[in-house]
Backbone as a chain_set.jsonl record, in Angstrom:
{"seq": "XXXXXXXXXXXXXXXXXXXXXXXXXXXXXXXXXXXXXXXXXXXXXXXXXXXXXXXXXXXXXXXXXXXXXXXXXXXXXXXXXXXXXXXXXXXXXXXXXXXXXXXXXXXXXXXXXXXXXXXXXXXXXXXXXXXXXXXXXXXXXXXXXXXXXXXXXXXXXXXXXXXXXXXXXXXXXXXXXXXXXXXXXXXXXXXXXXXXXXXXXXXXXXXXXXXXXXXXXX", "coords": {"N": [[-37.544, 162.057, -166.717], [-39.559, 159.97, -168.77], [-41.09, 156.959, -168.593], [-42.608, 154.089, -169.983], [-44.222, 151.257, -168.733], [-44.811, 148.089, -169.637], [-46.545, 145.506, -168.481], [-48.13, 142.667, -167.235], [-48.487, 141.365, -165.01], [-49.6, 142.207, -162.047], [-48.768, 142.639, -159.431], [-45.912, 142.603, -159.763], [-45.671, 144.683, -161.599], [-46.412, 146.925, -159.88], [-44.328, 146.759, -158.139], [-42.046, 147.423, -159.639], [-42.91, 149.979, -160.643], [-43.065, 151.504, -158.167], [-40.376, 151.298, -157.382], [-38.975, 152.705, -159.4], [-40.172, 155.192, -159.496], [-39.425, 156.089, -157.085], [-36.798, 156.557, -157.685], [-37.016, 158.78, -159.037], [-38.012, 158.693, -161.569], [-40.756, 159.391, -164.117], [-43.424, 157.229, -164.324], [-45.576, 155.308, -166.441], [-48.124, 152.964, -166.504], [-49.074, 150.006, -168.22], [-51.063, 147.139, -168.992], [-51.716, 145.323, -171.079], [-51.101, 144.836, -174.471], [-52.291, 146.558, -176.536], [-53.202, 148.778, -175.084], [-50.85, 149.72, -174.187], [-49.726, 150.667, -176.746], [-51.683, 152.624, -177.405], [-51.088, 154.541, -175.552], [-48.497, 155.153, -175.998], [-49.135, 156.456, -178.436], [-50.267, 158.782, -177.604], [-48.671, 159.968, -175.7], [-45.205, 161.038, -174.969], [-42.465, 158.924, -174.657], [-39.271, 158.166, -172.931], [-38.063, 155.833, -172.491], [-38.92, 152.304, -173.11], [-40.238, 149.647, -171.162], [-40.742, 146.431, -171.599], [-42.831, 143.636, -171.305], [-42.984, 140.395, -172.611], [-44.975, 138.323, -172.837], [-47.97, 139.35, -172.711], [-51.314, 140.245, -172.77], [-53.377, 140.061, -175.835], [-51.858, 142.17, -177.755], [-48.669, 141.132, -178.111], [-45.417, 141.702, -176.558], [-43.319, 141.345, -178.237], [-44.673, 141.771, -180.816], [-45.6, 144.456, -180.444], [-43.236, 145.956, -180.355], [-42.28, 145.349, -182.782], [-44.229, 146.496, -184.59], [-43.893, 149.25, -183.774], [-41.178, 149.824, -184.687], [-41.697, 149.532, -187.618], [-43.22, 151.785, -188.106], [-41.402, 153.61, -187.704], [-41.025, 154.583, -185.104], [-38.95, 155.453, -182.702], [-37.866, 154.495, -179.827], [-35.812, 153.797, -176.956], [-35.832, 150.482, -176.007], [-36.388, 148.032, -173.47], [-36.737, 144.668, -173.006], [-38.537, 142.765, -170.353], [-38.81, 139.67, -169.221], [-39.885, 136.287, -168.879], [-39.174, 134.507, -170.794], [-36.553, 132.642, -171.705], [-34.846, 131.458, -173.652], [-32.248, 131.034, -176.009], [-33.118, 131.526, -178.617], [-35.434, 133.21, -178.04], [-34.166, 135.524, -177.252], [-32.469, 136.088, -179.369], [-34.405, 136.804, -181.123], [-35.71, 139.017, -179.98], [-33.592, 140.963, -180.077], [-33.155, 141.049, -182.79], [-35.595, 142.266, -183.471], [-35.272, 144.684, -182.63], [-34.78, 145.637, -179.885], [-33.045, 147.255, -177.164], [-32.019, 146.045, -174.923], [-32.214, 143.112, -172.737], [-33.716, 141.526, -170.171], [-33.788, 138.785, -168.14], [-36.348, 137.246, -166.228], [-36.541, 135.615, -163.03], [-35.572, 138.859, -161.698], [-33.172, 141.303, -159.999], [-34.283, 144.45, -158.757], [-32.317, 146.391, -158.57], [-30.789, 145.595, -160.847], [-32.181, 146.195, -163.011], [-32.356, 148.983, -162.557], [-29.516, 149.546, -163.185], [-29.405, 148.984, -165.732], [-31.168, 150.534, -166.964], [-29.807, 153.039, -166.444], [-27.523, 152.631, -167.92], [-28.682, 152.581, -170.469], [-29.665, 155.18, -170.752], [-27.322, 156.673, -170.606], [-26.243, 155.755, -173.147], [-27.987, 156.741, -175.065], [-28.065, 159.314, -174.703], [-30.059, 160.351, -172.961], [-30.305, 161.711, -170.685], [-29.048, 164.237, -171.156], [-28.24, 167.553, -170.584], [-27.234, 169.939, -171.621], [-25.869, 170.893, -174.8], [-23.071, 171.423, -176.593], [-22.09, 173.073, -179.401], [-19.934, 172.628, -182.333], [-19.485, 174.948, -183.569], [-19.707, 177.063, -181.694], [-22.227, 177.424, -180.719], [-24.63, 176.937, -178.086], [-26.884, 174.656, -176.652], [-29.546, 174.502, -174.405], [-31.364, 171.954, -172.774], [-33.292, 172.008, -170.834], [-34.25, 174.634, -170.635], [-34.84, 175.024, -173.277], [-33.323, 176.657, -174.809], [-31.335, 178.342, -177.176], [-28.069, 179.416, -177.687], [-25.548, 181.728, -178.764], [-22.257, 183.164, -178.551], [-22.851, 185.896, -178.51], [-25.669, 186.121, -178.901], [-29.052, 185.231, -178.172], [-31.53, 182.971, -179.084], [-34.84, 182.55, -179.861], [-36.687, 179.605, -180.078], [-39.313, 177.796, -181.811], [-41.655, 175.407, -180.251], [-41.63, 173.028, -181.721], [-39.338, 173.297, -183.363], [-37.409, 173.208, -181.489], [-37.875, 170.583, -180.565], [-37.274, 169.127, -182.698], [-34.333, 169.703, -183.059], [-33.581, 168.638, -180.724], [-33.993, 165.922, -181.154], [-32.242, 165.37, -183.349], [-29.879, 165.897, -182.102], [-29.777, 163.903, -180.224], [-29.85, 161.764, -181.793], [-27.387, 161.756, -183.243], [-25.069, 161.564, -186.005], [-26.237, 159.556, -187.572], [-28.591, 158.572, -190.211], [-31.635, 160.37, -190.354], [-34.906, 160.036, -191.269], [-37.604, 161.973, -192.713], [-40.058, 160.732, -192.061], [-39.406, 159.467, -189.68], [-38.974, 161.569, -187.979], [-41.442, 162.575, -187.844], [-42.854, 160.583, -186.77], [-41.822, 160.387, -184.104], [-41.881, 162.819, -182.881], [-44.441, 164.077, -183.525], [-47.866, 163.726, -182.584], [-49.562, 160.78, -183.627], [-51.875, 161.239, -184.847], [-51.811, 163.863, -185.788], [-50.077, 164.576, -187.769], [-47.725, 166.625, -189.52], [-47.172, 168.222, -192.824], [-44.569, 167.223, -195.127], [-43.4, 169.65, -196.22], [-43.71, 171.458, -194.171], [-42.131, 170.35, -192.077], [-39.632, 170.663, -193.35], [-39.435, 173.353, -193.423], [-39.137, 174.037, -190.705], [-36.571, 172.997, -190.243], [-35.109, 174.457, -192.087], [-35.216, 176.845, -190.816], [-33.668, 176.291, -188.582], [-31.159, 175.84, -189.648], [-30.681, 178.313, -190.512], [-29.89, 179.545, -188.387], [-27.926, 177.959, -187.042], [-26.21, 177.407, -189.185], [-25.355, 175.58, -192.241], [-23.587, 173.534, -192.231], [-23.634, 171.597, -190.234], [-25.974, 170.012, -190.414], [-26.564, 167.813, -192.887], [-28.201, 167.209, -195.775], [-29.46, 164.215, -197.246], [-30.449, 163.299, -200.313], [-33.654, 162.161, -200.837], [-33.424, 160.389, -198.913], [-33.029, 161.384, -196.168], [-31.849, 163.236, -193.181], [-28.684, 164.066, -191.661], [-27.272, 164.631, -188.742], [-24.319, 165.838, -187.732], [-21.54, 165.341, -185.547]], "CA": [[-37.602, 160.92, -167.775], [-40.817, 159.28, -168.814], [-40.909, 155.393, -168.854], [-43.776, 153.166, -170.037], [-44.009, 149.965, -168.282], [-45.963, 147.211, -170.1], [-46.402, 144.274, -167.558], [-49.54, 142.266, -166.973], [-48.456, 140.945, -163.565], [-50.036, 143.605, -161.177], [-47.793, 142.806, -158.198], [-44.519, 142.946, -160.176], [-45.813, 146.112, -162.248], [-46.458, 147.869, -158.84], [-43.053, 146.807, -157.488], [-41.164, 148.179, -160.52], [-43.262, 151.264, -160.632], [-42.742, 152.093, -156.968], [-38.986, 151.577, -157.336], [-38.641, 153.717, -160.319], [-40.745, 156.546, -158.946], [-38.401, 156.515, -155.859], [-35.513, 156.96, -158.318], [-37.138, 160.057, -159.744], [-38.618, 158.517, -162.976], [-42.274, 159.286, -164.301], [-43.747, 155.905, -164.919], [-46.982, 155.141, -166.914], [-48.165, 151.496, -166.639], [-50.023, 149.348, -169.065], [-51.224, 145.697, -168.669], [-51.872, 144.559, -172.298], [-50.306, 145.531, -175.644], [-52.951, 147.607, -177.264], [-53.347, 149.803, -174.098], [-49.417, 150.298, -174.291], [-49.699, 151.161, -177.955], [-52.503, 153.823, -177.301], [-50.311, 155.367, -174.591], [-47.262, 155.659, -176.898], [-49.628, 157.412, -179.41], [-50.825, 159.996, -176.81], [-47.417, 160.56, -174.91], [-43.847, 160.869, -175.457], [-41.688, 158.238, -173.492], [-37.835, 158.184, -173.266], [-37.739, 154.291, -172.439], [-40.022, 151.363, -172.995], [-40.021, 148.402, -170.463], [-41.803, 145.6, -172.153], [-42.927, 142.191, -171.052], [-43.345, 139.854, -173.991], [-46.187, 137.53, -172.734], [-48.969, 140.269, -172.365], [-52.637, 139.852, -173.592], [-53.806, 140.817, -177.117], [-50.687, 142.504, -178.707], [-47.557, 140.868, -177.196], [-44.307, 142.581, -176.427], [-42.611, 141.211, -179.565], [-45.53, 142.39, -181.738], [-45.53, 145.861, -180.222], [-42.014, 146.766, -180.815], [-41.951, 145.179, -184.204], [-44.998, 147.471, -185.033], [-43.198, 150.581, -183.634], [-40.062, 149.9, -185.685], [-42.197, 149.667, -188.84], [-43.638, 153.104, -188.415], [-40.33, 154.553, -187.49], [-41.046, 155.125, -183.746], [-37.605, 155.148, -182.097], [-37.822, 154.813, -178.404], [-35.11, 152.79, -176.526], [-36.654, 149.475, -175.314], [-35.764, 146.824, -172.7], [-37.566, 143.578, -172.675], [-38.282, 142.142, -169.105], [-39.654, 138.53, -169.67], [-39.498, 135.034, -168.406], [-38.684, 133.919, -171.88], [-35.059, 132.741, -171.641], [-34.119, 130.687, -174.53], [-31.356, 131.868, -176.943], [-33.8, 131.952, -179.892], [-36.055, 134.417, -177.813], [-33.195, 136.578, -176.97], [-32.137, 136.635, -180.661], [-35.702, 137.412, -181.817], [-35.876, 140.351, -179.34], [-32.683, 141.944, -180.609], [-33.458, 141.191, -184.178], [-36.729, 143.082, -183.587], [-34.688, 146.279, -182.333], [-34.682, 146.106, -178.493], [-31.797, 147.723, -176.765], [-31.657, 145.232, -173.759], [-33.204, 141.919, -172.448], [-33.555, 140.98, -168.824], [-34.801, 137.494, -167.89], [-37.21, 136.969, -164.971], [-36.779, 136.86, -162.124], [-34.338, 139.868, -161.633], [-33.339, 142.296, -158.925], [-34.527, 145.81, -159.117], [-30.973, 147.045, -158.946], [-30.246, 145.274, -162.125], [-33.109, 147.193, -163.958], [-31.918, 150.379, -162.417], [-28.211, 149.737, -163.765], [-29.58, 148.722, -167.291], [-31.773, 151.859, -167.431], [-28.678, 154.042, -166.419], [-26.655, 152.507, -169.183], [-29.393, 153.027, -171.716], [-29.807, 156.649, -170.554], [-26.071, 157.288, -171.159], [-26.017, 155.371, -174.384], [-28.875, 157.414, -175.887], [-28.045, 160.629, -174.256], [-31.315, 160.752, -172.386], [-30.232, 162.663, -169.552], [-28.273, 165.254, -171.496], [-28.917, 168.875, -170.132], [-26.715, 170.985, -172.405], [-25.083, 170.473, -175.901], [-22.256, 172.494, -177.003], [-21.857, 172.741, -180.866], [-18.452, 172.976, -182.578], [-19.378, 176.419, -183.987], [-19.835, 177.895, -180.584], [-23.554, 177.513, -180.073], [-25.07, 175.974, -176.83], [-28.42, 174.361, -176.448], [-29.91, 174.038, -173.023], [-32.568, 171.129, -172.956], [-34.269, 172.36, -169.734], [-34.667, 176.07, -170.94], [-35.156, 175.272, -174.595], [-32.686, 177.868, -175.3], [-30.207, 178.039, -178.136], [-27.343, 180.728, -177.49], [-24.128, 181.837, -179.212], [-21.649, 184.072, -177.716], [-23.534, 187.247, -178.572], [-27.125, 186.204, -179.205], [-29.916, 184.182, -177.801], [-32.508, 182.692, -180.161], [-36.159, 181.76, -179.404], [-36.925, 178.511, -181.033], [-40.536, 177.279, -181.503], [-41.551, 174.166, -179.641], [-41.32, 171.961, -182.65], [-38.05, 173.37, -183.663], [-36.737, 172.639, -180.264], [-38.037, 169.033, -180.426], [-36.436, 168.549, -183.801], [-33.205, 169.985, -182.689], [-33.186, 167.624, -179.584], [-33.93, 164.566, -181.775], [-31.034, 165.345, -184.122], [-28.733, 165.865, -181.113], [-29.849, 162.49, -179.561], [-29.559, 160.701, -182.789], [-26.284, 162.299, -184.161], [-24.063, 160.693, -186.844], [-26.907, 158.574, -188.357], [-29.691, 159.209, -190.983], [-32.985, 160.406, -189.793], [-35.836, 160.256, -192.297], [-38.868, 162.873, -192.389], [-41.115, 159.927, -191.445], [-38.945, 159.137, -188.296], [-39.263, 162.801, -187.306], [-42.913, 162.643, -187.776], [-43.275, 159.377, -185.703], [-41.29, 160.566, -182.806], [-42.248, 164.115, -182.475], [-45.77, 164.495, -183.473], [-48.866, 162.726, -182.371], [-49.858, 160.068, -184.866], [-53.281, 161.768, -185.536], [-51.661, 165.28, -186.173], [-48.818, 164.704, -188.677], [-47.712, 167.733, -190.51], [-46.72, 167.96, -194.153], [-43.341, 167.195, -195.292], [-43.092, 171.057, -196.429], [-43.674, 172.001, -192.859], [-40.993, 169.919, -191.451], [-38.517, 171.22, -194.064], [-39.384, 174.659, -192.982], [-38.6, 174.049, -189.321], [-35.053, 172.538, -190.501], [-34.525, 175.526, -192.793], [-35.06, 177.833, -189.784], [-32.666, 175.741, -187.582], [-30.066, 175.96, -190.561], [-30.355, 179.86, -190.58], [-29.263, 179.971, -186.968], [-26.665, 177.024, -186.809], [-25.226, 177.06, -190.333], [-25.714, 174.558, -193.162], [-22.71, 172.469, -192.394], [-23.922, 170.711, -189.273], [-27.05, 169.144, -190.903], [-26.533, 167.331, -194.042], [-29.313, 166.481, -196.461], [-29.231, 163.176, -198.115], [-31.663, 163.546, -200.964], [-34.536, 160.981, -200.962], [-33.321, 159.574, -197.626], [-33.233, 162.198, -194.773], [-30.92, 164.308, -192.671], [-27.729, 163.63, -190.867], [-26.528, 165.731, -187.921], [-22.922, 165.281, -187.783], [-20.848, 165.956, -184.587]], "C": [[-38.938, 160.13, -167.632], [-40.381, 157.832, -169.362], [-42.199, 154.891, -168.889], [-43.294, 151.822, -169.731], [-45.081, 149.033, -168.793], [-45.587, 145.824, -169.316], [-47.69, 143.877, -167.052], [-49.677, 141.559, -165.616], [-48.527, 142.046, -162.649], [-49.01, 143.761, -160.163], [-46.359, 143.369, -158.726], [-44.573, 144.435, -160.902], [-45.681, 147.196, -160.934], [-45.065, 147.972, -158.245], [-41.999, 147.691, -158.323], [-41.563, 149.631, -160.568], [-42.875, 151.994, -159.47], [-41.198, 152.415, -157.034], [-38.48, 152.621, -158.26], [-39.005, 155.07, -160.006], [-39.815, 157.012, -157.859], [-37.103, 157.076, -156.456], [-35.579, 158.191, -159.138], [-37.739, 159.905, -161.258], [-40.122, 158.923, -162.813], [-42.66, 158.033, -164.949], [-45.352, 155.88, -165.222], [-47.033, 153.692, -167.106], [-49.296, 151.205, -167.629], [-49.964, 147.782, -168.863], [-51.54, 144.768, -169.94], [-51.469, 145.542, -173.427], [-51.027, 146.646, -176.355], [-53.206, 148.819, -176.434], [-51.885, 150.459, -174.3], [-49.36, 151.165, -175.699], [-50.611, 152.622, -178.034], [-51.756, 154.877, -176.447], [-49.173, 155.902, -175.313], [-47.826, 156.555, -177.976], [-49.914, 158.706, -178.749], [-49.565, 160.649, -176.088], [-46.087, 160.271, -175.546], [-42.938, 160.212, -174.145], [-40.185, 158.209, -174.028], [-37.386, 156.64, -173.321], [-39.058, 153.573, -172.405], [-39.5, 150.117, -172.226], [-41.132, 147.398, -170.911], [-41.646, 144.188, -171.739], [-43.389, 141.682, -172.405], [-44.862, 139.18, -173.837], [-47.497, 138.281, -172.134], [-50.202, 139.825, -173.252], [-52.701, 140.698, -174.921], [-52.446, 140.943, -177.983], [-49.334, 142.245, -177.814], [-46.378, 141.779, -177.327], [-43.431, 142.537, -177.909], [-43.367, 142.006, -180.71], [-45.446, 143.839, -181.74], [-44.328, 146.573, -180.886], [-41.785, 146.551, -182.249], [-42.896, 146.261, -184.923], [-44.411, 148.908, -184.907], [-42.185, 150.846, -184.588], [-40.479, 150.065, -187.073], [-42.725, 150.988, -189.166], [-42.506, 154.105, -187.791], [-40.45, 155.234, -186.036], [-39.748, 154.589, -182.962], [-37.388, 155.419, -180.796], [-36.932, 153.563, -177.916], [-35.971, 151.679, -175.71], [-35.918, 148.361, -174.553], [-36.803, 145.948, -172.53], [-37.332, 142.954, -171.227], [-39.188, 141.076, -169.226], [-39.057, 137.366, -169.119], [-39.068, 134.166, -169.668], [-37.105, 133.882, -171.855], [-34.18, 131.894, -172.66], [-33.168, 131.592, -175.571], [-32.233, 132.368, -178.246], [-34.677, 133.211, -179.506], [-35.423, 135.591, -177.63], [-32.901, 137.08, -178.392], [-33.285, 137.324, -181.308], [-35.815, 138.886, -181.2], [-34.849, 141.268, -179.974], [-32.779, 142.004, -182.003], [-34.492, 142.267, -184.476], [-36.207, 144.606, -183.575], [-34.797, 146.495, -180.913], [-33.265, 146.526, -178.272], [-31.145, 146.747, -175.688], [-32.529, 144.194, -173.435], [-32.749, 141.474, -171.079], [-34.453, 139.825, -168.607], [-35.243, 137.547, -166.43], [-36.722, 135.874, -164.269], [-35.376, 137.596, -162.017], [-34.411, 140.758, -160.606], [-33.512, 143.576, -159.558], [-33.331, 146.602, -159.381], [-30.527, 146.705, -160.29], [-31.037, 146.215, -163.194], [-32.631, 148.47, -163.82], [-30.496, 150.464, -163.235], [-28.515, 149.778, -165.246], [-30.251, 150.028, -167.68], [-30.7, 152.921, -167.459], [-27.844, 153.916, -167.581], [-27.432, 152.944, -170.335], [-29.556, 154.591, -171.747], [-28.455, 157.301, -171.035], [-25.905, 157.104, -172.699], [-26.812, 156.258, -175.464], [-28.972, 158.89, -175.598], [-29.352, 161.362, -173.716], [-31.418, 161.709, -171.266], [-29.293, 163.926, -169.777], [-29.047, 166.579, -171.157], [-28.359, 169.958, -170.993], [-25.872, 170.347, -173.54], [-24.398, 171.683, -176.355], [-21.864, 172.146, -178.524], [-20.454, 173.202, -181.242], [-18.335, 174.347, -183.104], [-19.517, 177.475, -182.89], [-21.151, 178.024, -179.947], [-23.714, 176.534, -178.797], [-26.519, 176.086, -176.803], [-28.689, 173.81, -175.111], [-31.356, 173.345, -173.194], [-33.586, 171.651, -172.051], [-34.871, 173.737, -170.177], [-34.965, 176.18, -172.337], [-34.536, 176.304, -175.273], [-31.329, 177.618, -176.112], [-29.423, 179.598, -178.03], [-26.048, 180.513, -178.275], [-23.55, 182.867, -178.282], [-22.232, 185.332, -177.623], [-25.111, 187.247, -178.756], [-27.922, 185.134, -178.578], [-31.08, 184.087, -178.785], [-33.661, 181.838, -179.631], [-36.56, 180.736, -180.576], [-38.439, 178.091, -180.624], [-40.599, 175.955, -180.767], [-41.257, 173.059, -180.529], [-39.832, 171.991, -183.11], [-37.116, 172.962, -182.656], [-36.808, 171.155, -180.212], [-37.137, 168.408, -181.497], [-34.999, 168.715, -183.493], [-32.696, 168.987, -181.648], [-33.146, 166.247, -180.297], [-32.749, 164.501, -182.475], [-30.008, 165.142, -183.203], [-28.665, 164.525, -180.682], [-29.537, 161.372, -180.498], [-28.53, 161.053, -183.882], [-25.616, 161.188, -184.705], [-24.954, 159.6, -187.347], [-28.093, 159.321, -189.075], [-30.924, 159.249, -190.309], [-33.887, 160.768, -190.935], [-36.926, 161.355, -191.824], [-39.9, 162.005, -191.659], [-40.685, 159.649, -190.034], [-39.191, 160.402, -187.576], [-40.748, 162.841, -186.893], [-43.51, 161.708, -186.572], [-42.745, 159.617, -184.26], [-41.484, 161.77, -182.194], [-43.692, 164.505, -182.445], [-46.58, 163.393, -183.068], [-49.227, 162.14, -183.641], [-51.188, 160.585, -185.585], [-53.071, 163.34, -186.027], [-50.395, 165.445, -187.0], [-48.804, 165.902, -189.619], [-47.296, 167.245, -191.938], [-45.201, 167.889, -194.186], [-42.642, 168.755, -195.489], [-42.94, 171.672, -195.025], [-42.473, 171.727, -192.043], [-39.693, 170.658, -192.053], [-38.277, 172.631, -193.591], [-38.667, 174.862, -191.549], [-36.992, 173.699, -189.476], [-34.563, 173.747, -191.184], [-34.259, 176.669, -191.687], [-33.907, 177.637, -188.757], [-31.301, 176.123, -188.248], [-29.695, 177.505, -190.433], [-29.708, 180.154, -189.425], [-27.954, 179.145, -186.854], [-25.76, 176.979, -187.872], [-25.682, 175.832, -190.988], [-24.722, 173.361, -192.82], [-22.953, 171.336, -191.312], [-24.988, 169.673, -189.483], [-27.025, 168.887, -192.24], [-27.761, 166.622, -194.627], [-28.746, 165.59, -197.4], [-30.547, 162.962, -198.968], [-32.458, 162.124, -201.204], [-34.324, 160.034, -199.712], [-33.604, 160.273, -196.269], [-32.175, 163.097, -194.609], [-29.986, 163.578, -191.768], [-27.037, 164.648, -190.045], [-25.23, 165.161, -187.462], [-22.154, 166.052, -186.538], [-19.424, 166.05, -185.141]], "O": [[-39.345, 159.71, -166.548], [-39.587, 157.592, -170.272], [-42.967, 155.154, -167.963], [-42.302, 151.286, -170.225], [-46.23, 149.194, -168.383], [-44.548, 145.19, -169.5], [-48.362, 144.71, -166.444], [-50.766, 141.218, -165.153], [-47.554, 142.782, -162.484], [-48.422, 144.829, -159.997], [-45.782, 144.344, -158.243], [-43.646, 145.236, -160.787], [-44.934, 148.172, -160.999], [-44.62, 149.06, -157.88], [-41.249, 148.512, -157.795], [-40.681, 150.49, -160.54], [-42.354, 153.096, -159.643], [-40.762, 153.542, -156.8], [-37.586, 153.378, -157.882], [-38.243, 156.013, -160.219], [-39.477, 158.191, -157.753], [-36.419, 157.912, -155.866], [-34.639, 158.652, -159.786], [-37.903, 160.871, -162.002], [-40.709, 158.862, -161.732], [-42.239, 157.783, -166.079], [-46.208, 156.316, -164.453], [-46.158, 153.132, -167.767], [-50.247, 151.958, -167.838], [-48.898, 147.229, -168.596], [-51.605, 143.547, -169.795], [-51.498, 146.769, -173.336], [-50.385, 147.62, -176.748], [-53.423, 149.879, -177.022], [-51.797, 151.659, -174.56], [-48.939, 152.321, -175.66], [-50.205, 153.588, -178.681], [-51.886, 156.067, -176.733], [-48.913, 157.102, -175.218], [-47.072, 157.402, -178.454], [-49.776, 159.728, -179.422], [-49.54, 161.871, -175.944], [-45.891, 159.455, -176.446], [-42.746, 160.725, -173.042], [-39.881, 158.222, -175.221], [-36.491, 156.255, -174.073], [-40.076, 154.005, -171.864], [-38.45, 149.58, -172.579], [-42.309, 147.571, -170.593], [-40.567, 143.596, -171.785], [-44.044, 142.36, -173.196], [-45.782, 139.472, -174.601], [-48.028, 137.817, -171.125], [-50.083, 139.155, -174.277], [-52.177, 141.804, -175.052], [-52.019, 140.061, -178.729], [-48.982, 143.037, -176.94], [-46.392, 142.616, -178.23], [-43.005, 143.521, -178.514], [-42.761, 142.787, -181.443], [-45.259, 144.471, -182.78], [-44.373, 147.489, -181.707], [-41.191, 147.391, -182.924], [-42.383, 146.916, -185.83], [-44.451, 149.674, -185.87], [-42.189, 151.875, -185.264], [-39.723, 150.705, -187.803], [-42.728, 151.374, -190.335], [-42.775, 155.255, -187.445], [-39.988, 156.361, -185.855], [-39.607, 153.402, -182.667], [-36.789, 156.447, -180.479], [-37.191, 152.438, -178.344], [-36.739, 152.043, -174.82], [-34.909, 147.84, -175.03], [-37.805, 146.346, -171.935], [-36.197, 142.647, -170.863], [-40.375, 141.377, -169.344], [-37.851, 137.343, -168.875], [-38.59, 133.057, -169.425], [-36.441, 134.912, -171.965], [-32.978, 131.693, -172.485], [-33.444, 132.761, -175.836], [-32.035, 133.454, -178.791], [-34.775, 134.151, -180.294], [-36.012, 136.656, -177.813], [-33.032, 138.273, -178.669], [-33.115, 138.342, -181.98], [-36.001, 139.846, -181.947], [-35.253, 142.348, -180.403], [-32.468, 143.084, -182.506], [-34.407, 143.033, -185.435], [-36.611, 145.509, -184.308], [-34.929, 147.684, -180.621], [-32.378, 146.213, -179.065], [-29.922, 146.654, -175.575], [-33.683, 144.317, -173.844], [-31.596, 141.106, -170.854], [-35.661, 139.854, -168.839], [-34.462, 137.89, -165.542], [-36.401, 134.965, -165.035], [-34.289, 137.05, -162.207], [-35.522, 141.096, -160.197], [-33.037, 143.853, -160.659], [-33.297, 147.41, -160.31], [-29.866, 147.551, -160.892], [-30.469, 146.857, -164.077], [-32.452, 149.145, -164.834], [-30.341, 151.458, -163.944], [-27.905, 150.574, -165.96], [-29.881, 150.586, -168.713], [-30.657, 153.678, -168.429], [-27.46, 154.905, -168.206], [-26.886, 153.659, -171.175], [-29.566, 155.165, -172.836], [-28.448, 158.305, -171.746], [-25.527, 158.014, -173.438], [-26.342, 156.465, -176.583], [-29.807, 159.613, -176.14], [-29.671, 162.534, -173.912], [-32.416, 162.369, -170.977], [-28.829, 164.566, -168.833], [-30.249, 166.715, -171.387], [-29.064, 170.961, -171.097], [-25.209, 169.343, -173.283], [-24.955, 172.772, -176.496], [-21.378, 171.053, -178.813], [-19.861, 174.046, -180.572], [-17.242, 174.913, -183.117], [-19.446, 178.671, -183.173], [-21.303, 178.59, -178.865], [-23.014, 175.543, -178.592], [-27.222, 177.093, -176.884], [-28.141, 172.782, -174.712], [-32.333, 173.95, -173.636], [-34.739, 171.747, -172.471], [-36.085, 173.871, -170.028], [-35.334, 177.278, -172.753], [-35.077, 176.849, -176.235], [-30.436, 176.85, -175.754], [-29.987, 180.674, -178.228], [-25.532, 179.408, -178.443], [-24.207, 183.376, -177.374], [-22.096, 185.906, -176.543], [-25.738, 188.306, -178.755], [-27.354, 184.047, -178.47], [-31.547, 185.121, -179.263], [-33.546, 180.732, -179.105], [-36.709, 181.043, -181.759], [-38.81, 178.028, -179.452], [-39.527, 175.361, -180.661], [-40.611, 172.12, -180.065], [-39.167, 170.963, -183.235], [-36.071, 172.392, -182.972], [-35.827, 170.518, -179.827], [-36.414, 167.429, -181.311], [-34.352, 167.69, -183.705], [-31.545, 168.554, -181.686], [-32.242, 165.469, -179.991], [-32.086, 163.49, -182.245], [-29.207, 164.236, -183.431], [-27.582, 163.942, -180.731], [-29.075, 160.284, -180.154], [-28.656, 160.785, -185.077], [-25.521, 160.09, -184.156], [-24.335, 158.563, -187.585], [-28.526, 160.41, -188.699], [-31.313, 158.254, -189.697], [-33.631, 161.797, -191.559], [-37.08, 161.573, -190.622], [-40.553, 162.485, -190.732], [-41.569, 159.589, -189.18], [-39.666, 160.267, -186.449], [-41.142, 163.108, -185.758], [-44.348, 162.001, -185.72], [-43.268, 159.025, -183.315], [-41.279, 161.85, -180.983], [-44.157, 165.16, -181.512], [-46.164, 162.237, -183.145], [-49.234, 162.821, -184.666], [-51.457, 160.329, -186.759], [-53.983, 163.972, -186.561], [-49.721, 166.466, -186.865], [-49.733, 166.141, -190.39], [-47.107, 166.055, -192.19], [-44.574, 168.475, -193.303], [-41.544, 169.029, -195.003], [-41.974, 172.407, -194.822], [-41.864, 172.598, -191.423], [-38.843, 171.167, -191.323], [-37.146, 173.071, -193.382], [-37.795, 175.703, -191.33], [-36.228, 174.257, -188.688], [-33.449, 174.106, -190.803], [-33.215, 177.32, -191.685], [-33.313, 178.56, -188.199], [-30.407, 176.643, -187.58], [-28.53, 177.869, -190.27], [-28.904, 181.085, -189.454], [-26.923, 179.749, -186.559], [-24.612, 176.581, -187.675], [-26.376, 175.046, -190.343], [-25.078, 172.227, -193.142], [-22.486, 170.216, -191.516], [-24.972, 168.608, -188.866], [-27.5, 169.79, -192.928], [-28.273, 165.634, -194.1], [-27.847, 165.875, -198.192], [-31.576, 162.525, -198.452], [-31.91, 161.138, -201.697], [-35.008, 159.023, -199.557], [-34.32, 159.771, -195.402], [-31.614, 163.676, -195.539], [-30.374, 162.586, -191.151], [-26.281, 165.464, -190.572], [-25.152, 164.088, -186.864], [-22.151, 167.283, -186.527], [-18.536, 166.578, -184.472]]}, "num_chains": 1, "name": "protein.A"}
């Protein structure tokens, strides 16, 4: 699992990074907001750990911008801001959790574990109601009688729908969370990928909401 850590306190950043690496996570660190934003544009992260009081683009501004462009990455604020108004602002922006400094590393570990389960970030295999099985590690989709080869983007789209089941996902959200910001495809291209998935899985699992997006229903 890939984690972005935005923390301008070098010592604390090193402590958190070392602890998470020992737990088996891949951690990329940033020390100011625009650096973090560039990393998010270039790489795919499963969780964001964001300090608020960082130089240039602060943690509130960073997550607000990501939400505006439909980048949907689970985020935990780790900050010394402790007032009720700050907590309220953080959750109104769209964070998933809020940890007040100082905190124990074990607390951070527990909250990451909870977020992982809540967003199905550690899912290895998904069984569809119609008998298909998708393996996340192998990127393999199988039925009782056949195995299907998915392209990289088809696999990424399917995984995103699985992890965001039972809610509407727009084409813009798919672009923001699957493609690099500088290499966005046309809507027609995305619809072709989805059409190919429907040919395999059937039409009933993925509902089209005209003018809104798609809903993968369990």
